N, CA, C and O atoms as CSV, one atom per row, in Angstrom:
chain,resi,resn,atom,element,x,y,z
A,1,UNK,N,N,0.844,-0.772,0.002
A,1,UNK,CA,C,0.223,-0.022,-0.185
A,1,UNK,C,C,0.745,1.122,0.124
A,1,UNK,O,O,1.394,1.202,1.167
A,2,UNK,N,N,0.555,2.389,-0.814
A,2,UNK,CA,C,1.566,3.445,-1.044
A,2,UNK,C,C,0.901,4.535,0.100
A,2,UNK,O,O,-0.300,4.553,0.370
A,3,UNK,N,N,1.713,5.252,0.590
A,3,UNK,CA,C,1.668,6.322,1.398
A,3,UNK,C,C,0.220,7.226,1.285
A,3,UNK,O,O,-0.555,7.593,2.168
A,4,UNK,N,N,0.201,7.436,-0.332
A,4,UNK,CA,C,-1.309,8.334,-0.232
A,4,UNK,C,C,-2.396,7.256,0.342
A,4,UNK,O,O,-3.011,7.538,1.371
A,5,UNK,N,N,-2.613,6.093,-0.294
A,5,UNK,CA,C,-3.653,5.347,0.074
A,5,UNK,C,C,-3.612,5.065,1.412
A,5,UNK,O,O,-4.725,4.822,1.880
A,6,UNK,N,N,-2.698,5.016,2.184
A,6,UNK,CA,C,-2.504,4.560,3.852
A,6,UNK,C,C,-3.050,5.983,4.380
A,6,UNK,O,O,-4.166,5.900,4.891
A,7,UNK,N,N,-2.574,7.061,4.359
A,7,UNK,CA,C,-3.243,8.270,4.857
A,7,UNK,C,C,-4.914,8.760,4.360
A,7,UNK,O,O,-5.730,9.558,4.820
A,8,UNK,N,N,-4.904,8.079,3.510
A,8,UNK,CA,C,-6.386,8.602,3.197
A,8,UNK,C,C,-7.382,7.364,4.226
A,8,UNK,O,O,-8.439,7.740,4.733
A,9,UNK,N,N,-6.983,6.221,4.381
A,9,UNK,CA,C,-7.630,5.141,5.182
A,9,UNK,C,C,-7.763,5.663,6.475
A,9,UNK,O,O,-8.812,5.686,7.118
A,10,UNK,N,N,-6.343,6.204,6.947
A,10,UNK,CA,C,-6.590,6.764,8.619
A,10,UNK,C,C,-7.404,7.970,8.123
A,10,UNK,O,O,-8.389,8.025,8.860
A,11,UNK,N,N,-7.459,9.078,7.113
A,11,UNK,CA,C,-8.342,9.910,7.204
A,11,UNK,C,C,-10.147,9.559,7.784
A,11,UNK,O,O,-11.094,10.093,8.362
A,12,UNK,N,N,-9.704,8.241,7.106
A,12,UNK,CA,C,-11.864,7.877,6.441
A,12,UNK,C,C,-11.813,7.412,8.193
A,12,UNK,O,O,-12.653,7.873,8.965
A,13,UNK,N,N,-10.755,6.484,8.654
A,13,UNK,CA,C,-11.110,6.188,9.816
A,13,UNK,C,C,-11.405,7.259,10.713
A,13,UNK,O,O,-12.244,6.927,11.551
A,14,UNK,N,N,-11.020,8.361,10.811
A,14,UNK,CA,C,-11.064,9.714,11.796
A,14,UNK,C,C,-12.471,9.959,11.575
A,14,UNK,O,O,-13.328,10.130,12.443
A,15,UNK,N,N,-12.706,9.959,9.580
A,15,UNK,CA,C,-14.396,11.099,10.015
A,15,UNK,C,C,-15.267,9.377,10.142
A,15,UNK,O,O,-16.479,9.450,10.345
A,16,UNK,N,N,-14.799,8.271,10.051
A,16,UNK,CA,C,-15.847,7.222,11.041
A,16,UNK,C,C,-15.802,7.712,12.626
A,16,UNK,O,O,-16.909,7.677,13.164
A,17,UNK,N,N,-14.879,8.093,13.331
A,17,UNK,CA,C,-14.869,7.931,14.793
A,17,UNK,C,C,-15.571,9.436,14.901
A,17,UNK,O,O,-15.845,9.573,16.093
A,18,UNK,N,N,-15.850,10.248,14.400
A,18,UNK,CA,C,-16.131,11.430,14.093
A,18,UNK,C,C,-17.503,11.481,14.293
A,18,UNK,O,O,-18.050,12.188,15.138
A,19,UNK,N,N,-18.363,10.326,13.094
A,19,UNK,CA,C,-20.080,10.173,13.661
A,19,UNK,C,C,-20.143,9.232,14.423
A,19,UNK,O,O,-21.271,8.747,14.517
A,20,UNK,N,N,-19.225,8.689,15.122
A,20,UNK,CA,C,-19.231,7.635,15.995
A,20,UNK,C,C,-19.652,8.684,17.839
A,20,UNK,O,O,-20.614,8.713,18.606
A,21,UNK,N,N,-18.682,9.160,17.800
A,21,UNK,CA,C,-18.181,10.232,19.103
A,21,UNK,C,C,-18.635,11.686,18.925
A,21,UNK,O,O,-17.721,12.508,18.983
A,22,UNK,N,N,-19.700,12.094,18.747
A,22,UNK,CA,C,-20.360,13.024,18.801
A,22,UNK,C,C,-19.695,14.558,19.621
A,22,UNK,O,O,-19.520,15.698,19.189
A,23,UNK,N,N,-19.462,13.950,20.913
A,23,UNK,CA,C,-18.559,14.578,22.068
A,23,UNK,C,C,-17.191,15.212,21.759
A,23,UNK,O,O,-16.704,16.216,22.278
A,24,UNK,N,N,-16.565,14.250,20.608
A,24,UNK,CA,C,-15.564,14.726,20.377
A,24,UNK,C,C,-14.973,14.853,18.581
A,24,UNK,O,O,-13.952,14.656,17.922
A,25,UNK,N,N,-16.441,15.330,18.398
A,25,UNK,CA,C,-16.886,15.405,16.929
A,25,UNK,C,C,-15.212,16.248,16.507
A,25,UNK,O,O,-14.208,15.655,16.111
A,26,UNK,N,N,-15.318,17.388,16.689
A,26,UNK,CA,C,-13.929,18.473,16.284
A,26,UNK,C,C,-12.914,17.806,16.474
A,26,UNK,O,O,-12.143,17.931,15.522
A,27,UNK,N,N,-12.551,17.170,17.229
A,27,UNK,CA,C,-10.741,16.888,17.715
A,27,UNK,C,C,-10.919,15.799,16.306
A,27,UNK,O,O,-9.992,15.874,15.500
A,28,UNK,N,N,-11.956,14.887,16.003
A,28,UNK,CA,C,-11.607,13.814,15.414
A,28,UNK,C,C,-11.406,14.492,13.672
A,28,UNK,O,O,-10.489,14.377,12.859
A,29,UNK,N,N,-12.393,15.025,13.636
A,29,UNK,CA,C,-12.312,15.629,12.020
A,29,UNK,C,C,-10.723,16.777,12.257
A,29,UNK,O,O,-9.925,16.924,11.332
A,30,UNK,N,N,-10.633,17.109,12.921
A,30,UNK,CA,C,-8.942,17.792,13.021
A,30,UNK,C,C,-8.379,17.136,12.319
A,30,UNK,O,O,-8.001,17.429,11.185
A,31,UNK,N,N,-8.165,15.649,13.170
A,31,UNK,CA,C,-7.301,14.437,12.979
A,31,UNK,C,C,-7.476,14.056,11.290
A,31,UNK,O,O,-6.646,13.984,10.384
A,32,UNK,N,N,-8.633,13.896,11.323
A,32,UNK,CA,C,-9.167,13.730,9.547
A,32,UNK,C,C,-8.518,14.651,8.376
A,32,UNK,O,O,-7.845,14.201,7.449
A,33,UNK,N,N,-8.724,15.529,8.508
A,33,UNK,CA,C,-8.041,16.455,7.861
A,33,UNK,C,C,-6.039,17.136,7.769
A,33,UNK,O,O,-5.368,17.817,6.993
A,34,UNK,N,N,-5.809,16.329,9.217
A,34,UNK,CA,C,-4.100,16.458,8.869
A,34,UNK,C,C,-3.794,14.880,7.994
A,34,UNK,O,O,-2.846,14.669,7.237
A,35,UNK,N,N,-4.712,14.066,8.304
A,35,UNK,CA,C,-4.975,12.855,7.473
A,35,UNK,C,C,-4.473,13.057,6.078
A,35,UNK,O,O,-3.482,12.711,5.436
A,36,UNK,N,N,-5.713,13.857,5.838
A,36,UNK,CA,C,-6.269,14.270,3.923
A,36,UNK,C,C,-4.897,15.522,3.735
A,36,UNK,O,O,-4.617,15.333,2.551
A,37,UNK,N,N,-4.446,16.046,3.964
A,37,UNK,CA,C,-2.911,16.955,3.883
A,37,UNK,C,C,-1.968,16.386,3.492
A,37,UNK,O,O,-1.347,16.556,2.443
A,38,UNK,N,N,-1.744,15.428,4.595
A,38,UNK,CA,C,-0.503,13.949,4.265
A,38,UNK,C,C,-0.925,13.254,3.163
A,38,UNK,O,O,-0.099,12.602,2.524
A,39,UNK,N,N,-2.090,13.287,2.832
A,39,UNK,CA,C,-2.444,12.258,1.730
A,39,UNK,C,C,-1.959,13.300,0.127
A,39,UNK,O,O,-1.312,12.831,-0.809
A,40,UNK,N,N,-2.411,14.533,0.193
A,40,UNK,CA,C,-1.820,15.404,-0.776
A,40,UNK,C,C,-0.673,15.500,-0.645
A,40,UNK,O,O,-0.157,15.018,-1.653
A,41,UNK,N,N,0.049,15.845,0.017
A,41,UNK,CA,C,1.217,15.641,-0.137
A,41,UNK,C,C,1.967,14.475,-0.764
A,41,UNK,O,O,2.518,14.657,-1.850
A,42,UNK,N,N,2.044,13.001,-0.013
A,42,UNK,CA,C,2.167,11.657,-0.774
A,42,UNK,C,C,1.896,12.108,-2.422
A,42,UNK,O,O,2.704,11.711,-3.262
A,43,UNK,N,N,1.043,12.724,-2.728
A,43,UNK,CA,C,0.499,12.408,-3.931
A,43,UNK,C,C,1.574,13.581,-4.766
A,43,UNK,O,O,1.998,13.404,-5.908
A,44,UNK,N,N,1.842,14.631,-4.011
A,44,UNK,CA,C,2.753,15.842,-4.769
A,44,UNK,C,C,4.150,15.109,-4.548
A,44,UNK,O,O,5.034,15.526,-5.296
A,45,UNK,N,N,4.478,14.215,-3.767
A,45,UNK,CA,C,5.583,13.977,-3.756
A,45,UNK,C,C,6.009,12.673,-4.818
A,45,UNK,O,O,7.128,12.550,-5.318
A,46,UNK,N,N,4.683,11.601,-5.071
A,46,UNK,CA,C,5.160,11.228,-5.989
A,46,UNK,C,C,4.721,11.627,-7.248
A,46,UNK,O,O,5.496,11.064,-8.020
A,47,UNK,N,N,3.889,12.302,-7.928
A,47,UNK,CA,C,4.293,12.947,-8.874
A,47,UNK,C,C,5.281,13.928,-9.374
A,47,UNK,O,O,5.269,14.309,-10.544
A,48,UNK,N,N,6.283,14.409,-8.346
A,48,UNK,CA,C,7.618,15.112,-8.177
A,48,UNK,C,C,8.471,14.010,-8.895
A,48,UNK,O,O,8.888,14.144,-10.046
A,49,UNK,N,N,8.756,12.586,-7.883
A,49,UNK,CA,C,9.440,11.768,-8.127
A,49,UNK,C,C,9.563,11.524,-9.801
A,49,UNK,O,O,10.508,11.630,-10.583
A,50,UNK,N,N,7.902,11.083,-9.989
A,50,UNK,CA,C,7.912,10.279,-11.591
A,50,UNK,C,C,8.281,11.696,-12.807
A,50,UNK,O,O,8.439,11.595,-14.024
A,51,UNK,N,N,8.333,12.921,-11.969
A,51,UNK,CA,C,8.578,13.461,-13.467
A,51,UNK,C,C,10.198,13.514,-12.990
A,51,UNK,O,O,10.832,13.504,-14.044
A,52,UNK,N,N,10.853,13.551,-12.198
A,52,UNK,CA,C,12.408,13.469,-11.997
A,52,UNK,C,C,12.884,12.103,-12.485
A,52,UNK,O,O,14.016,11.997,-12.956
A,53,UNK,N,N,12.169,11.189,-12.403
A,53,UNK,CA,C,12.583,9.737,-12.642
A,53,UNK,C,C,12.826,9.667,-14.104
A,53,UNK,O,O,11.723,9.441,-14.600
A,54,UNK,N,N,13.597,9.737,-14.915
A,54,UNK,CA,C,13.818,9.415,-16.911
A,54,UNK,C,C,13.539,7.746,-16.698
A,54,UNK,O,O,12.893,7.126,-17.542
A,55,UNK,N,N,13.885,7.329,-15.937
A,55,UNK,CA,C,14.021,5.622,-16.142
A,55,UNK,C,C,12.525,5.068,-16.633
A,55,UNK,O,O,12.290,4.404,-17.643
A,56,UNK,N,N,11.632,5.514,-15.673
A,56,UNK,CA,C,10.139,5.369,-15.580
A,56,UNK,C,C,9.301,6.655,-16.252
A,56,UNK,O,O,8.712,7.446,-15.515
A,57,UNK,N,N,9.293,6.814,-17.837
A,57,UNK,CA,C,8.330,8.305,-18.129
A,57,UNK,C,C,6.674,7.742,-17.913
A,57,UNK,O,O,5.794,8.535,-17.579
A,58,UNK,N,N,6.402,6.324,-18.143
A,58,UNK,CA,C,4.882,6.207,-17.955
A,58,UNK,C,C,4.307,5.502,-16.436
A,58,UNK,O,O,4.407,4.312,-16.139
A,59,UNK,N,N,3.754,6.472,-15.681
A,59,UNK,CA,C,3.522,5.811,-14.346
A,59,UNK,C,C,2.148,3.948,-14.553
A,59,UNK,O,O,1.284,3.515,-15.317
A,60,UNK,N,N,2.615,3.698,-13.725
A,60,UNK,CA,C,1.601,2.866,-14.111
A,60,UNK,C,C,0.157,3.185,-13.590
A,60,UNK,O,O,-0.060,3.880,-12.597
A,61,UNK,N,N,-0.715,2.655,-14.295
A,61,UNK,CA,C,-2.636,3.404,-14.395
A,61,UNK,C,C,-2.905,2.652,-12.493
A,61,UNK,O,O,-2.454,1.781,-11.749
A,62,UNK,N,N,-3.809,3.609,-12.528
A,62,UNK,CA,C,-4.115,3.118,-10.922
A,62,UNK,C,C,-5.621,2.652,-11.505
A,62,UNK,O,O,-6.329,3.326,-12.253
A,63,UNK,N,N,-5.997,1.000,-10.832
A,63,UNK,CA,C,-7.328,0.688,-10.930
A,63,UNK,C,C,-8.040,1.539,-10.504
A,63,UNK,O,O,-7.600,2.048,-9.473
A,64,UNK,N,N,-9.309,2.068,-10.979
A,64,UNK,CA,C,-10.844,2.748,-10.290
A,64,UNK,C,C,-11.250,1.913,-9.076
A,64,UNK,O,O,-11.296,2.318,-7.914
A,65,UNK,N,N,-11.538,0.683,-9.521
A,65,UNK,CA,C,-12.216,-0.057,-8.090
A,65,UNK,C,C,-10.884,0.353,-7.523
A,65,UNK,O,O,-10.956,1.394,-8.175
A,66,UNK,N,N,-9.929,0.455,-7.005
A,66,UNK,CA,C,-9.138,-0.116,-5.677
A,66,UNK,C,C,-9.357,1.690,-5.356
A,66,UNK,O,O,-9.460,2.086,-4.195
A,67,UNK,N,N,-9.398,2.506,-6.357
A,67,UNK,CA,C,-9.064,4.070,-5.372
A,67,UNK,C,C,-10.597,3.917,-4.920
A,67,UNK,O,O,-10.625,3.675,-3.713
A,68,UNK,N,N,-11.838,3.975,-5.463
A,68,UNK,CA,C,-12.931,4.297,-4.822
A,68,UNK,C,C,-12.977,3.432,-3.388
A,68,UNK,O,O,-13.445,3.903,-2.352
A,69,UNK,N,N,-12.353,1.947,-3.517
A,69,UNK,CA,C,-12.931,1.438,-2.547
A,69,UNK,C,C,-11.868,1.533,-1.061
A,69,UNK,O,O,-11.948,0.757,-0.109
A,70,UNK,N,N,-11.218,2.308,-1.145
A,70,UNK,CA,C,-10.278,2.827,0.053
A,70,UNK,C,C,-10.820,4.383,0.665
A,70,UNK,O,O,-10.638,4.857,1.786
A,71,UNK,N,N,-11.565,4.983,-0.545
A,71,UNK,CA,C,-11.478,6.280,-0.020
A,71,UNK,C,C,-13.226,6.945,-0.476
A,71,UNK,O,O,-13.759,7.110,-1.574
A,72,UNK,N,N,-13.634,7.150,0.715
A,72,UNK,CA,C,-15.476,7.843,0.189
A,72,UNK,C,C,-15.338,8.876,0.564
A,72,UNK,O,O,-15.109,9.167,1.738
A,73,UNK,N,N,-15.482,9.878,-0.635
A,73,UNK,CA,C,-15.718,11.171,-0.168
A,73,UNK,C,C,-16.923,11.681,1.054
A,73,UNK,O,O,-17.623,10.847,1.628
A,74,UNK,N,N,-16.989,12.685,1.240
A,74,UNK,CA,C,-17.730,13.339,2.200
A,74,UNK,C,C,-17.265,14.318,2.743
A,74,UNK,O,O,-16.145,14.385,3.249
A,75,UNK,N,N,-18.386,15.496,2.672
A,75,UNK,CA,C,-18.162,16.786,2.970
A,75,UNK,C,C,-17.752,16.427,4.569
A,75,UNK,O,O,-18.058,15.433,5.227
A,76,UNK,N,N,-17.002,17.519,4.921
A,76,UNK,CA,C,-16.333,17.324,6.508
A,76,UNK,C,C,-17.168,18.399,6.886
A,76,UNK,O,O,-17.124,19.215,5.966
A,77,UNK,N,N,-17.886,18.786,7.764
A,77,UNK,CA,C,-18.665,19.952,8.902
A,77,UNK,C,C,-18.508,19.756,9.792
A,77,UNK,O,O,-18.843,18.683,10.293
A,78,UNK,N,N,-17.753,20.961,10.613
A,78,UNK,CA,C,-17.711,21.718,12.001
A,78,UNK,C,C,-19.348,21.775,12.422
A,78,UNK,O,O,-20.410,22.139,11.917
A,79,UNK,N,N,-18.987,21.340,13.338
A,79,UNK,CA,C,-21.070,21.322,14.424
A,79,UNK,C,C,-20.676,22.417,15.537
A,79,UNK,O,O,-21.500,22.758,16.387
């Protein structure tokens, strides 16, 4: 599992905690946001690495089912 996917999984876990624990909702949402930011950073690093790597100019395709099975986009709203 790559770093981006692992970070998205963590963000999803914290979103689920926020839904299950209304008393600490904001705390869990803050954690989810941190993990989403880490996932974005991992994506940027991977893109930069691929651009700099002359040996493999064509990135491997990502299977759409794998992408959607690990990340379930939801709107994060503070209450």
